[in-house]
N, C-alpha and C positions, 0 to 999 in steps of 0.2 A: 778464399771461397772458390775462385775460378780453378785454383790448383786442385782442390778437393773434387770439384765436378769432373775435371779432366781425369783425375785418378780413378774415380768411380766408373767413368766411361771405358777406360782401359781395362779395368778389372772385369767388365762384362765379357771381354773376349778371352779371359784366362780359362784354363782347364778347371774342372770342378775340384780337382785336388788342391790347386792353388787358391781357388775361391774359399774352400774350407779352411785352408791354412791362414789366408788373409783375414777371414772372419774371426777365427780364434785369436789371432794376434791383436786385431783391432779391439775386440771385446775385452781381452785381457789388459791391453794398454789403457783403455778407458776405465776399467775397474780399478787398476792400480793407481791411475792418476786421481780418481775420485777418492780412493782410500788414502792416498798420500796427502791430499788437501785436507780431508777430514781429520786425519791424525795430526797433521801440522797445526790445524786450527785448534783442535782439542788440547794438544800439548802446550801451545802458546798460552791459551787461556788458563789451563791448569797450572802451568809453571808460574805464570804471573800471579795467580791466586796463592800459590805456595810461597813465592817471594814476599808477597804482601803479608801473608800470615806470619812469616818469619820476622819481617821487619816490625809487624805489630807487636810480636812478642819481645823483640829487641827494644822497642820503645817503652816497655813497661818500666825499665830502670829510669828513663827520663821522667815518666809519670811519678815514680817514687821520689825522685829528686825534687820535682816541682811541688809535691806534697810537703816535703820537708822544708822547702823554701817558704811555702805558704804558712806553715806552722811557725817557722822561725821569724818571719816578718809580720805575721798577724794579718796577712791579706796579700792582695796582688798589687798594692800600690808601688812597692819597690821595683817590681818588674815593669810596671806600667811607666814609671819615671826613667828607668834605666834598662832598656831592652837588651843592652849588651850582656847583662847577667843571663838572660834567656839564651843568647847565642853561646855563652860559655857552657851552659848545661847541655845544649845540643851538641857542641863540639866534643865535649868529654864523652858523651854517650856514643857519638859516631866513632871516636877513637877506640873506645872499649869494644865496639862491634868488630872493627877492623883487626884489633889485636887478637880477638878470639878466632876470627876467620883464618888468621895466619898461624894458628896453633898455640897462641899464648895461654898460659894457665892462670896465673895471678896477675891482676891488673896492678901496674907499678904506681908508686906514689910520685906524682909529678905535678907541676904547676900548670894551671890552665894556659892555653895559648890562644891567641886571637885567630879567627878565621882568616885564611889567606896568608898567614905568616909561616915562614919555613920552620920546620921542626925535625928532630931526629929522635927515634925511639929504638932502643935495643930490644929486639923481639925474643922469641924462643931461642934456646941454645943453638948456635950455628946459623941463625937466620937474622938478618937485619934488613930493614926496609926504610927507605927515605923517600919522601914525596912532598909535594906542596899540598897543604891541607885543602881539600875541595869543600865546596859549600855543603850544607847538610844534605842527607840522602834524599829526603822527600820534603816538600813544602809543608810546614806545620803552622797551626794557628792555636793560640791559647785563648780559651773562653772562660768566663766566670761561671758561677753557678746558674745564672740566668741565661747562659749561652750568648752573652754579649762579648765582643772581641776585647781582649786585653792586649795582645800583641798579634799583629798580622791582620790581613784583610779577610773578612768572612767570605766574600764572593758567593758562590752558589752553595748554600748550606747543605743541600741534599747530596752533594758529591763528597762531603767530608766523612771520614771514618773517625768517630768520636770515641776517645778513651777516657773514661771517668777518672778524675783525681779525687781521692778520698782522704779525709783527715778525721780521725776519731770516729770513723764509721759513717760519715756524711759526705756527700758530694759537694766539693767546694769549687769545682771547675772541670773543664774538659780540654784534652789535648786533641785538636782536630788535625788529622793527617789527610792530605789531599792525594788520592790515588794517582800514580803516574800513568801516562798514556802507553808506556811500554817499559821494557827492561832498560836500566841505566848502568847497573854495575858491570864492570868489565868482565868479572868472573862469570856472572850470570849470562852475559852476552856470549862469552866464549863457550859456555856449556850449551846454550841454545843453538849456536852455530854448529857445534860438533854434532849435536843431535840431528839437525837438519841434513848435514852431510851424510850421516849414517843412514838416515831414512831414505835419502836419495839413492845411496848405494844399494840398499835393500830393494828399492823399487826397480832399479835397473837389473839387479840380479833376478828378481821375480820375472821381469819381462824376458830376459834371456832364457831362463828355464822354461817359461811358457812357450817360447818360440821353438826351443829344442824339443819339447814334448809334443807340440802341435804337429810337427812334421810327421812322425810315425803315426800319430792319431789320424791325421788327414788321409794318409795312405791306407790305413786300416778301414776308414769309413768309405773311401772311394773304391776300394777293391771290389766289393760285391756289385757296385754300380757299373764298373767296367765289365765285370763278368756278365752282367745282365745285358749291357749294350752289345757285347760280342755275341752272346747267345741270340739276341734279337736279330742281328745281321745274319747269323747262320740260319735262323728260322725263316727269315725272309727269302733266303736263297734256296729253301726247300728241304733243309736238313731237319726233318721233324723229329728225329731221334735225339736232338740236343736236349740236355738236362743240366740244371744248375745244382750245386751243392746247397743243402738246406740251410746250413750256417746257424747263426744264433737265432734265438726265439724272439727277435724283435721285428719291426716293420719290414726291414730289408729281408730278413729270413722269410717272412710271410709273402713278400713280393716274389722271392725266388720260388716258393711253393706254388704261387699262382701262375708263374711263368711255366713251370713244369706241367701244371694242369692244362694250360693253354696249348703247350706243345703236344701233349698227349691227345687233346681234342682235335687239333689240326691234323695230327697223324691219322687218327681214326677217320676223320672226314675225307682225307686224301685217299685212304684205302677204300672207303665206301664209294668215293667218286670213281676211282679206277674200276672197282668191281661193277659199279652201275653201268659205266660205259661198256665194259666187256660183256656184261649180261644183256644189255639192251641191243648191242651189236649182234650177239648170238641170236637173240629172239627175233630180230628183224631179218637176219640172214636165213633162218630156217624156212619161213614162208616164201621168201624171195627165191630161194634155191628150188623149192618145189614148183613155184610158178614158172621159173625159167626152164626147168627140166621138162615140165609138161608141154610148154609152148614149143620148145625146140623139138620135142618128139613129134608133135603134130606137124611142125614145119617140115621135118625130114620124112614124114609119111610113116614113121614107126607106129604111131598111134593115130587112129582116126579122130576127128573132131566130133565125137559123139556127145549126146546130152550128159552122159555120166562123167566124161572128162571135163566138160564145161562146168558141171556141178562141183568137181574137185577144185577147179580154178576159182570158182565163186567162193567156196568155203575158205580157201587160203587167203583170198582177197579180203573176205570179211574178218578173218582173224587178224590180218595185217592192219586193217582199218581200225579194229577195236584196240589193238595194241598201241597204234599211233595216237588214237584218241585218249587212251589212259595216260600215256606219257605226257601229252599236251596238258591234260587236266592236272596232273601232278606238278608240272612245271609252273602252271598258274598258281597252284596252292603254295609252292615254295616261294614264289615271287610276291605273294600276298595280293595277287590280282584276281583271285577267284571270288566272284561276287556272291553275297548272301543277302537275301531280303528277309530279315527276321521279323516275326510277328507272333503273338500268342496263338497257339493251335493245340487241338486235342490230339495227343499222340496215338490214341487207340484208333482213330479214324484213318490216320496215315498207315498204320501197320496192317489193319484189316484190308485196306485197299491193295497193299502189296501182296498179302497172303492170297486174296481172291485172284489177283492177276497171275499167280504162279500155280494155282491149283491144278490146271490142266497139264502143265509141264511135269509136275510131280506125279500126277496120276498116270501119265504116259510111260514113266519109268517104273511104275509100281511102288512108289514111295508114298507113305501116308504123311500128309501135312496137317498138323493139328494146331489150332489156335487156342491158347489158354490165357485167361485174364483173371487176376485176383483183386481187381480194383472195383469198388462199388461206385465211387465218385469219379468224375472226369479227371484225367491226368493231363494237365496243361503245361506246355513248355514254350519257351521263347525260341523259335527256330525258323529255318527256311524249309517250307514244305517240300519243294522239289529236291533239295539236297538230302533231306531225311528220307524221302522215297528212294533216292538213289542209294543211300546207305543200306536200308533194309532190303532193297532189291539185290544189291551185291551180296549181302549175307545169305539170302535165300538161294541165289544163283550158286554161291560157293557150296552150300549144303547139297543142292541138287547135283552139282557136278561131281562131288566126291563121295556121296553116300551110296552104298551098294543097293541095287534093286531089292525090293521087298523090305526095306528099312523104314525108319520113322524119323520125322523131323517135328519138333515141338517149338512153338513160338509163344512166349509168355510175357506178360506185362504186370509190373507191380510198382509199389511206392515204398521208399525207405529213406528216412532222415533227410527230407528235403530233396530227394532225388527220384527221378523216374527210372526204373530198372527194366530193361528188355533183355530176355534170355532166348537164345537160339541154340537148341540142343539137337544133335543128330546122332544116328546110330553108326555102327561100324562102317568103314575101318577107323580105328583109333589113331591118334597122332602121338608118337613117342614123346615123353615128357621133356627130353632135351631140346625138342624142336619148338615147343610151345612159345618160349619167349621171342622167337624169331619170325613168327608167322606174319607179323605186320611189317616186316622189312620188304623192300621192293625186290621183286623178282625171286622171292624165296619160295622154294617148293620142298615138300617132303618127298624125296624121290621114290621111296618104297611103295607108297600107296597113292600119291597125288602127283601124277606125271603130266608132262606137257601134252600127252596124247589126249587128255580130256578136254583140251581146248582152252584152258585158262592161261592168262597172260602173266600171272604172278603179281599183278598190281592191284587187284580188286580190294584186298584187305588193307593195303597201304592207302588207297583212296578213302576207305572207311575211316581209318585213323585220322586222316586229314580233316574229314568232315566233322568227326567227333571233337577234335581239338578246337576247331573253329567255333563250335557251340559250347565250349567250356566244359566238355564232358570227358569221359574216360571209357576205354574199350580194353578188354582183357580176354585171354583164351585159357582154358583149362580142360581137363578131361571131363567128358559127359557121362552121366549115369546110364545113358542109353548105349554106351560102348563106343561113341565117336568123339566129336568135338563140341565143346560148350563155349559159345561166344556170349559175353555179357557186356551190355552197353548201359552206361549211366549218364543221364542228362539232368541238369539242374531244373527243378520245377520253376515255373514262372512266378514271380513275386506279385501278389495281388495288389492292384492299384487302389 
């Protein structure tokens, strides 16, 4: 037991290839051992039954001889008084069996010999055998018709195999054969021993073949795991272009596919991170460069510190403050630290407040701001009123910033399949179709019509997407029927209590 425990502890430090090999060998060894024991047990029982049935058939001649003795003597009294006659009959029957086992054809005419006396019989042509006569093969008991002992001790009657003795069609007695505990004949023992040796040789051969086959099988099973381990190390080192072969369609193949998906996702995130750092650095450098240039010009006396110059510095400072605030808010959203105080609220009241707050700004640029609602009943959602106001304010500010003067912006509210739907449509300029899927990416701009000169940081729509996702909703962009951009917001309706 201690040896097995030590062996198991040492196996824990082996490589996975050797663990798989050891597992296969141990399982095969256990299986072969169990099969060997079962086959041996089944063979021993079956062979013993076979020998018993053969001896039962061989004893039929003794049963016939006993019937003839009964008919000749008129009963069992002669055998009861002289048990030696019964031994003679047993001995003759035993010799007849041995004669036939050694290939003899016709039983010779010979005189009865006593048990234990030396004898010599000429067997089949070219074969002679000489031996001291052994006692009868199996212990026997002679019973009368009432199953009372005539010769021999009855003992445990349920253990006896009874052969009926019939004379003139009626049972006059029984020959009881007591089953042996095992094989006794030398030839039977020799055959059984040869069978056990052959079975042991087959078991050892199977174990050897299993070990030989387990070695390449373990290597085949471990190879994709090694490739996965190597790929993981390369991925951890920053080699995000690492890919594994798909391999077979099993769990290891699916694991390789998942690894490739993870590697691709990490590569995209790394590229996005680098692009984000480059973009935000560029966005911060522009207002800082303007501020530095203006201040140095004033310090050198090139430009006077007039109210107009101070206003330029103030505008650039405001842009820088807004950009830093947006970056900070997005970082809080990514870290899950952006707080939300959700409660049931009527969405129409939130939107109308935002529309009213922006009316003067739209009017100052000559843009018509229209509020459209197709809901007769209140539209209630579970949300944070301040965050939703920030969401719709950002969308309106985006339309105000990029819609041409003289245009039109429509804000609508509706209900569809358990969702509150808010639509913000504006007029020209339009956004090319290839840019629509990227509008909610950070610092993304459509250079042709929506430039940095308008004052946007490129983070407003990204903040909108973060707010919508925190509310379990969805935001999308498509072309507007007014000639510009159509932003659609979907929020789940509040479940009635």
